[in-house]
C-alpha positions, 0 to 999 in steps of 0.5 A, a space after each residue: 692136665 695138672 702136675 704131680 701131687 704134693 700130698 698123698 695118703 693110703 686109703 684104709 679099705 683098699 690100700 690104694 695110694 692117692 695123690 691130692 692137692 691139699 688146697 682142693 681135697 682132703 684125705 677120706 678114710 685114710 690109714 696113712 697121710 704123707 705131706 709134701 711128697 717131693 722126692 727124690 727118694 731112695 727105696 727105703 725112705 719112700 713115704 709109703 714104703 711099708 705099704 708098697 706090697 699091698 698097693 693095688 693102684 694109684 689115683 691122682 686127684 687135683 694134683 699140683 706140684 711139679 717134681 723132677 724124680 719119681 725114682 723108686 716110687 712104686 718099686 716092688 709094688 707087686 700087686 699094683 695094676 695101674 696108674 689112674 687119675 690126673 698127673 702131669 709128668 712133664 717135669 720128671 727127668 729121673 724115673 729110675 727103678 720107678 716101677 721095677 718088680 710091679 708084676 701086675 702092671 699092664 701098661 707103661 702109662 707114665 709118659 714122662 716126655 722129658 725123662 732122661 734116666 729110665 734105668 731099671 724103671 720097668 724091670 720084671 714087670 712081667 704083665 706089661 704088654 703092648 708098646 714100650 715107652 722111651 722119651 725123646 730126651 732119654 739117654 739111659 735105657 739100661 735094664 729098663 724093660 729087663 724080663 718084661 716077658 709080655 712086652 710086644 714092641 720096643 722103643 729107642 729114641 735117638 738120644 739114647 746112649 745106653 741100651 745095656 740089657 734094655 730088653 733082655 729076655 723080652 720073650 714075647 717081643 714081636 717087633 723089630 729090635 731098635 738101636 738108636 742112632 747115638 747108642 754106644 753100648 747095646 750089650 745084651 740089649 735084645 738077649 733071648 728076644 726069641 720072637 723078634 722079627 728081623 728080615 728084609 723088610 725089618 732090618 736092624 740098623 747099627 749106628 755109627 756110635 755103637 762100640 759094644 754089641 756083646 751078646 746083643 742078639 743072642 737067641 733072637 729067633 724069628 726069620 720072617 718071610 725072607 728066610 734070613 736075618 738082615 743087619 745093616 752095619 754100613 754106618 758102624 765103624 767103632 765096634 770094639 766088642 761083639 763076642 756072642 752077638 749072634 750066638 744060639 740062633 735057631 737058624 744059621 742064616 743071616 745077612 749083613 749089609 
């Protein structure tokens, strides 16, 4: 597996975004060519900014140059359906806003194993389905899967400290909410995840580091077979805010351990 590309181009007929190694590949049928793609970029100065609404997919071909940030790279690529080809994302530590508003994207296919900042990275990816991705070193998961209304399974590694709004309005989430062992802020984290299952076999554990549970489980709805929601607060000793944490439930029955 080779590392992320140092050059890119927009294909004339498809407007697909291709990444390539200049030493082993040359652009074919290109309407725009970008040399030395390294980042980090802001939203406005991403090289392919003017084409982003028309990019249907990206393709990696013989890609070589390691890179630390893909922040904003594909934000507002409304019609992009997927990431294809060869990439090595292991050098990436920042993917904040990387895929926000990619409404046609179907999978969280960028497995950046060393990423620490995933802020807002898949926000409003309403076709994203299956399981969420969270790197082992990820600390910031705030807004990451906000309004991903087709996402099924959450993820939250032990390095995560910020879970603010992470799965807000993920209405198709059927897995059990996860709050990592070192999460400090979990405010609004699972707000309106109305199909998440929390029962005697799928207990939500609240860790010792949590201080903020404001609106966290508002409208979390499914009861499973036990007829009650189960939350384990046995390690939680530092909570300072949990107003409306359990508001607007479709049941009045839940149990705390």
